[in-house]
N, C-alpha and C positions, 0 to 999 in steps of 0.2 A: 076841743082834741091838738089845738097847736099848743096849749099851755103844757100837755103832759108831756110831749115828746122834747121840748126844751128842758122841763124837769130831768128825765130821763138822760138825757145826754149830759147835763152837768151832774149828775151822780155818776156817770160811770167816768167822766173826767179827774172829778176828786180822788177816784180811786186809783186812777193811774198815775197821776202827778208825783205820788213818794217817788214811784218807780223809776220815772224820768231824771228825777232830780236826781236819784242815786247814780242812774248810768253816765249823767252830764257830771258828775262831781267823780266819778271813776277815772272816765275819761281827759278831764283835767288834770287828776292826779299825774295818771301815765304819761301826759304831754308832760306836766312839769319836772317829772323828773329826769323823762329825757332830755330837756331843755337843760336840765340841772347838770346832764354828764356831758353835753355837749359841750356847754357854755363853761361849764367851772373846770369839773375834770379834767376831760379831754379838750376843753377850749383852745389852752395854746398849742399844742399841738397840730389840731387840728386849723389852727389860723395862720400857724406854718405850712403847711402843706397848700391851704387852698391862695392863699396871698403871695408865695415864691416860688414853690416846687410842684412838679409834677413828677408821675413814675412814666419810664418810657423803657422801650425793650431794645437791644443793644444784640447784633449779630455778633459773632465772634466767629472768622474766617480759620478755619483750620489749616495748619502748614502743609504744604503739600510734600506730597512722598517725594524722596530723594531717588536721582538716577545714578548708578554707577556703573563701571565696565566689569568686565569678567575677573579684577584683579582687587575691586572692591574702592578704586579711585572714583570722586565722587566727580559726577559730568553735569551734573544741575541739582542747586543747592536751594539753599533760602536764606534772606538776610532781615533784618528789621527794615522795615517801610514805613515812615509818618507821612500818615492823608489827611487833609483839612476838609472838613465838612461844615455844612451849612443847616440846621434846621429852619427852616421860612418864618414859623409859628414865634419862635424867641429872638425873631431878628426886629420886627413891631414896627413897620412894616420892614422888608426886607430890602426895600431902593434906598432905605436911608444910610444902608454901609456899602453900598455901589463904590461910595468914593474912597472909602479905606478898603475895600478889595482891589481898588485897582491898585492906591498906591503900598500897600504890604504886601500881597500874593502877586501883584502883576496880573491878575485874572483881566482877560480879552472882553470887555462886558457887550461888546458886538454879539458875541457868541454866547455868555453865561447870562447876560440880563435876561433875555427874553426866558431862557429857560429857568431861571428861579421866580420869576414873574409867574410861569406856569405852575411851578411847582407849590409855590405860598397860595394859589387858589384851587389847587385840587388837591395835594396831600401835605396840608403845609405841618403836620409832626413828622414825615418823614425825613431824614437827613437825607441831602444831597452831595457826593464828594465832589469837592470843586477843583480839589488840588493834590495829587498822587506823588507819595516818594520826593516830597520838600527836603531840602540837605538842611543842618545844624542850626545855620546861619538864618533860614526863614523861618527855621522856625523857632528858634530864639525872639522874631520881630513880632511872631505871631502870640507867644507867650506873654513877651512885655505888654502887649497892648489888646492883651484878652478882653478888660474891661471896656474898651470901645465898640469888641468885635461881637457883638450882641448874636447868638445862636451862632457861632464859628465854635468848634471844636478838634481836637487833633486826637486821629487815632493811630495806635501802631498795630503794624501785620504784620505777616511772613510775605516777603517779596522774592518770587521766581530768581533766579540767578545762574548764567551759565558761565563758569567760572574760564573754560576753554573756550568762548568764543564762538568765533566762525569755524572753525575745525570739524566742530560736531553739527551746526547749526543744520544741513540736509537732513540729519539722520535723526538729531532729538526734536526738530523744530522748534518751534516758540508757543507762547503763552498770550492771550490777548482777551480784553474785553468781551463778554457775551454779548451777541449783538440780539437787536429784539426779535427777528424771525426764527434766533434760536430760542430764546423765552417761550416761542409762541408755541414750539414745537417740543422742548424738552421735558417737561413734566416731572421733572427732578428737583424741584424746590429751588433750584437757581433764581437768583435775581439781578436785577441791572446793578452793573457793579462788579460782578461777580468774575476771575479769570478762570479761564478753560482753554485748554489745549488745541491751538488749531493747526498743528501740522507736526507731521513727524511723530516720533514715539509720543510726544507730551501730548496728541490726539488718541493716536492706537489704544494708550491706555489711560484715558482720560478717566473712568470709572475708578482703576484703583488708585491714581496718582489725587484724586480732588479730596480726598476723606469726608467727613462728616461734620458738618457746623453745629456751632453751638450757642448760648447767647446768653446776655447778663439783662435783670431785670433791675436798672438804674433809678436815683432819684436824682431829681436833675433840678437845677433854682430855674429862675425867672431868665436867666442870662441863657440857658440850657446847659450849664457846666455841670457834672456829675457832682453830687454832693455826698450819696454812699451808695453802695453796690448792694440790694436787697436780696440778689439770687442769682445764681453763677450755674448753668451747665456746658460743662466745657467743650469745645470742638474735639473731634478725633483726629489723629493726624491721619494723611493717607499712608497709602502703603508705597515702599521701597521698591525699586523696579532695579534688577539684577542683568545685565545683559552682557551678549556675548563679545561686544568688541572688545578690543584691545584699546587701551588710551594711546598706550606708545606706538603702537602700530599705525594708528588713525594717523599721529603727528608726522610719524615717519611720510605715509602716503600723501598727505597735503603738501609735505616740505618736496616730496619728488615732483610733483605734478608744478610746484612753484608758479610761476606767471602762466602757465599754459592753461587755456580754457580745456578740461576734460574730465575725466571718473576715474577715479581706483575701484573695484569692488574684490575683497579676500574672502574666500570659506573655508572653512574646515570641509575640506572631500568627503569625510567619512562621516559628518553629522548634518552639513549643511549650513551649521551655523556662521554667523555672518563676523568676521574678523575686524573687518574695515569695511567703510561705505566714504568714499569721500570724493565732494563734486566740486571744482574751481571753474572761477571765480566763486567765493561764495559770501555772507552777510554778518554781521554779527547781533545773534538773536536778542542781546539784552535791550538792544533798538527798541523794539518792539513793547518793552515792557515799560521801560523809564519814561516812553514818548520821543518821536525824532521831529526833528524839524522839517519844513515842508521842503528844506532843499536837500534832506536827508533823504527822504523819501522819493523826491524825483530823481535824484540819483541813483538810487536803485531800481526804478521801475524804467527810466532812459537807459541804462547802461544797455549799450548791444549786445555785452556778453550774459548778459540774462543773469546776475549773480545768486537770484533766488528758485532757479529753475534746477532741479536736483537731475543731473545727467547721469547720474549712476542707476537711475530705475526711472526714469522719464524720457532720459535722452535714447531716441530710434535711430540709429545708425545702418546703412547698408554694410553687413559683416565682413564684405570684401573677403580676404583669401582664409579665413578664420573659419568660414564655412566650407572649406574643401573636405574639413572632417566629416559631415554629414556626407555631402558627394561620394567621399572614398568609402564610408560605412555602408552607404545602398549598395554602390555599386560590387562592395566585396559581398553580401548579404544576399542581395538579386544575384549572382552567379555574372555580373556582366564581366567582371574582370577576377582574375586572382592574386595573390602576391607574384606569382611568376609572369604574368602576361605584361608583355611588351608593347608599348605604345609609342611611335613615332613622331618627335615634335621638331618641326624644320624650322618653328619660330611663329609659326601662323596655322589656322587650320580654317579651310576655304569650305564656308555654306554657303549653298545660292549663289546667290551673286555679291557674296559679301566675303571679306578674311578677316577672322576673329583672332587678333595677337596675345602671342603669349608675350609675358613682361620680360622674357630673355630673347630678344630678335632674333638672336643668333642659332636661337634652338636649343632644346635640351638633349637632341638626339632620341636613341631610344632608353623610355623612361620605365621602369616597374613602380609599381604601388607607393612601396617605403619612399621612392628617391621622388615620386611627383609629390608625394607629402613635403618629404624635407625641402626638396629647390621651390615647391609651391608649383609644378609645372601646370600653366592655363590650358595646353593643348589636351594635357593628359583629361583634364578634368570637363573639357568640353564634349570629348570624345564619349566620356562615362556619362555626362549628362545628358548630350543627345539618347543615348542608349536607354536610358532609365525614362528619359518624359519628366515631366513638370511635376505632375499630381504624385509619383512614386519618390523625387526627392522631398516632397511634400510632407508625407508620410514619416520619413524620417527625422526630418527639422523638426514636426511637430512631437516626434516622438522623442525627441532630445529636449523640449521643454521651448522650442521657439513659437514665436505664432500666438503666445498666450502669456498673461500674468502670472507669475509664480504664487500669489499668493504670499507675499513677505507681510502684508497686511498696512504698507505704509501706502498713505496716498498718493496720488498721482502716477501709479505705474505702467506703464504703456505698456500694449500688447506686442509692438512689434508685428513683422507681418510676414506671412508664410503663403506666395501667391500659388495661385493653382488657375486650371483652366476656368474654372466653375467662377472663381472670382474675379477675373478678370472682365469676364462677360458678363457679372452683375454690374461690375463697378463702372467699366468705361464701354458695354455697349458692343464692344468688338471682340473675334476671337483670337488664341490665344497662336501666337505663332513660335514655330519650332526654334527660330534663331534668337526667340527670349529666353527658353530654357540653356543654352549656352549659358547666358549671361547669369542666370541665376546658380548655375554650377559652378561659378567662382565667385558667389556672395554678391554678385552687383542685382542689377535690375529692379526690380520691385522687393527684393529681400529687405527687411531688417530688423534690429535687433537690440536687446539692450545691452549695457556692458554686463547688468545681473544676470541677465540670462544666460549670455556667454559663460560668463564664470560658474555658473552652474552647470552648464554643459562640460566642462573644463572638469569639473569635480565628477563630474558623471564617469569621465574616460578614466579619474584616475582611481578612483577606487573599486573600477569592474564593473561600471557600470549603470550603479542604483543613483536615479535623480532625487535629491532630496529638497523639500520645500526650503527655502530659505529661513532661518533662523533668526531672529534678534534678540530676544529675551531669553534668558536662562532661568529666572524665577522670579517669583515676588515675594517679597518679605514683607512681615507685618511690622510696626513699630519695633517691637520688640526684640526682633532679627530672627523670630520661626518665619518658619516658609509655609508660605499660605498656598504655593502653585508652583509646580515647575514645569517648564515648557520640557518636551521632550522631541527627539528628531521624527520629523516626519518623510516616509519614501512616500513620492509621488507618482512613481512609475520606475523602468529601466530602458534602457538603451536596446533597442532591438537588434544587436549585435552579441554572436557568439564568442566566446573567449578568442577562440583561435584570430580573428579577425578584428577582436579589439587591440590583440598583441601588437597585430602587425601597423594599426594605426598608432600604437604609441610606442611603437619604434621609429614610425616616420617622425611622431612628433619630437623624440629623444633627437633625432639625428637633424633635426632643425636647428638645435641649438648645439648639440657637440660634434658636429664636422664641419670641416672645413668649406666644402660646399652649401650648409645649412643655410636659410635667410636669416636665423638668428645667431651666428657664431659669435658675436660680441655677446651674446647674454649668457655665455656658459660661465661655470662655477666650477673652480679645480676642487671640489672638496664635496658639492650637493648636487645629484642628480636632477637639473630641470631638463624642464618636458615644454615645449611652447609650440606657439602658430602664430607667424606674423601676418597681418591684415592691412591691405591699403585700399580705405572706400571711397571711390571717387563723387566729387562731389559735384563736379562736372563731368562730360564726355569726353573719353582722350584728345578725339578731335578738336573740339571744341576748346578744350582747354589751354589747347597751345596759344590760342588765341586772346583767351581771358588774362595768361599768365603775363602776355605782353605790356596789359594794364598796370602799370608797375604800381601807380597808386591805389588798386585793389587789389594787388599780387596774393596778399595773405588767404584771404577769404574762398581764391579759387585754390588753393591747396588741397590735397586730399587728407581725408582724416587717416589715422596712425592708430593700429589697434596690435597687441598682443595679447596674446591668451597663454597661459602655463598654469604649471604646476608643478611640485617638490612633494616627494614622498619618502624620505629616508628613514630606513630602519631606526628603530626605536626613538624617534621622534615626531612630533606630531605633525600634519602634513598642511600644503595651503594649496588651493588654486586659486589663481588671480585673473582678472582681466584689466587690460589697461586700456583708455581710449583718449587721444589728444585731436582734439580739433583743427584741422588744415596743421597737421604735423608733419606732413607728409609721409614718409615711409615708416612703416611698425617697426621695422628692425633697428634704424638711426634713432628714432624718438619715444617711442612706447615701450620697447622692449628694454631699454636700462633702466625703467622706472618699475617694469615688472620683478625686473633679476634684484635689483637694492633691495626692493620689499622683501623677494622672498629670503635674502639674506639674512634681513633686518629681523625678521621671523623666526628663523633659525638661529641668528645670535641671542635673541631672547629665549629661544628653547633649550639652548644646546651649550652648555658649560666650556666645553672643550671648542666651541667655535675661536675661529681667529678670521681678523678681519680680512675680507678679500682687496684686490686692487679693485679701484671706482670703477664702476663699469662707465662712465664717461669718458673714462680714460681709454678703458677695453673699448666701446666703442668708436672711438677718435683715432685707435690703432696707434695711439702713443707708446706702449710696451706692450706690444701682444705676445699672448704666449705661445712659440712657434710651435709647428709641428713636431718640430725635432725633440724638444723639453716637453710637451704636454704627450701623454699617453689619456687617450679619455676611456674611461670604463664604459664599455659597450652596452646596450642596450639589455642584450640579452641577460647579462648579468642582475640586471636590475627585475630581479624574479618576486612575482608577488609573495609575500607571507600571510597564508590564511585568507588568500584571496582580499588583502586590504593593503598590507604594507609592503613597502618595496625596499629593498635595499641597496647602499650605495655600492 
């Protein structure tokens, strides 16, 4: 039985042997052909790739979109930048070139050493940028020693540049490297090292300005140097952004503020477009791109004048007497007073066991509504405010855009504060007192407003009552200059004032500037009708201030803040509404009003070909050569009749 089985197995095997041999032979032939192809036909090419080269993917960063003013002047540009990076796997090992990095690139190895060792371990093939925006001397050194610097490569990319520097810093903002926290949230394909808008317009329109990234498939040699470019996907440049601001007017605003700490906001009253938005002191946004020294950074953050604080939108101040526009509007609309109502001002108003003083200690005597605004009578507003109550005042203040962000879109906008009885109870636990209403009625007490809010309020008074959302962007343009999106004015609401009562308010604002008893006589123009309101915001109470001001070493910081809000809408020319705040500037008439007046005249000079230079406001304010009443015949406010509900004629 065993012999039969052995014989069957042998016969079966004999029959399969030829097939197996053929299969093995065929396999050997295929293998031989493949080896011949690899070793003989393509041997040299594969040898070169395997021994010396490899393929890498490089990202191509797009040029960031330009930012331009309304006339086309470039506010944010791009320039070439040379960045040095190292690919750890090509350094072999990376620590071997540390001494060279210190010598040729002045690299701080206490910081970069651990980072590069970590990169070598976790992502050896990913380039790490170790120096950005090197100068040409440094570039020459790196190029000359490229054979020693294994793994080092230099990339050219587009770098953000702000040619006008500090004057636009608070509006444009700046760009900076994306943080790890932002990377986790972004989900937009950004990677470490990408630059993004960090503040201002750069941040607000990041999606439009950033563009789309491209890439290159390159072949590099054993030292990481690019040997050839195998494939390129070009980057898509970002869209350009045309703003509503005027670079010339912005420069003038900064010049007028000079060394003062303050802000200027100028708006088109018929659209809400921002014409200028300046805050001083400021900073150079280019420092955030090129990298600043520790000393420069400490100088910025430790400066007690806070140069990085955007006072135009983030600064919340007591509005002072500029708030009396709200008090008078509320009094007229609620029927507490009318144009002919006479209230007597002896220089103080006794309320309870306390006297509330008028700024004019001798008193204004009998006062009507227009005169109360023109001469900024405190007693008149005390009495109107007392009869209205704080909550009715709050309604008109909120309707005028106070106590809420305007929605301009820039980061850090302050809400300000419109106090009510409920607000005080909620935040202090104490009930409202009627005496506090008197302080609110003249813009003091808990009241807080930003220059942007006050400019918006003044713009609404100028255009007949329409409250616009402040607008900084005119349009988005594609790189081929076609329009991708155009922004249109947005109406937020209307002032709760009848045309009749609004005319009374405007008459008072006109007399502020254009009558001898007005509080801003020095801000008048002999050619253009300027309307305005002065304001003096107390930093400390009047009683305490006298004590503080005697401390000569810290005299300045106890001075009041100076306000001036104004507008000018001459027939046939663009209008302008302005708010100026000068911190610790003292009186609005002497400090803030000349700034607003000069800015308005500059805007008219830019808009009106027939405009003549007028006497410098500083001379007018100082009374150097004032136009006398006998030689100056002011046009009455009644002559400034609205045209189609919008423009007014001088």
